[in-house]
N, C-alpha and C positions, 0 to 999 in steps of 0.2 A: 504494500500500500504506500502510495506517495503522500506527501504532506497534505495536498488538497483533498484527497480521498479521506484521509484521517479526520481532517477538519469537518468535512461534510458529514461523516459518520457521527462525529461528536455532536454536531448540531441536531441531527436526527434523533439521537439518543436523549439529548436534553429536552427536546420537544416531547418525546414519549414520557420522560420523567415528569414533566409538567402536567401532561394529560393524566397520568396516574394520580398525581397529587389532587387534581380536580375530581377525579372519580372517587378517590378515598374520602375527600371532604363531602361529596354528595352522598356517598353511602352512609357516612356517619350521621347525616341529617335525617335519615329514615327512622321511623319509630322503632322498628326491629331490624337493625342491620344484619346482614348475613356475615357472621364473624369469620367464617371460613374464607369467603370471598375477600373480605377485608385483609386477612392475613396473606392471602395469595398476592393481592395488589401490593402490599407492603414488601413482601419478599421480592417481587418482580422489580419494584422501585429500587431496592438495595442492590440487586444484580445490575441494573442499569447504571447506578452510581459507581459501582466497582468497574464496570466496563469503560465508563467515561474516564475515570481516573487512570486506568491502564493506557487508554489511547492518548490521554494528555501527557503521560509520562514518555510516550514514544516521540512526542514532539520536542521534548527537552533534550538537547544534545548531551552525550556522555562527556563529563569533564573529569579528568583524572587529577585529583588534588595532590 
């Protein structure tokens, strides 16, 4: 993956992360939220966050101190 592809993937993942945030908030507003679905959304959100961090690390050049 080149830098442009990595940046595009990061933006897509960040959008998915925001969408999940919105879905989690909406689900919490329900009188009887589906707790299993809520946990799945939270787990997916954490996975996205980890992938974003990994990709962002690829953009930082390795510097030997």
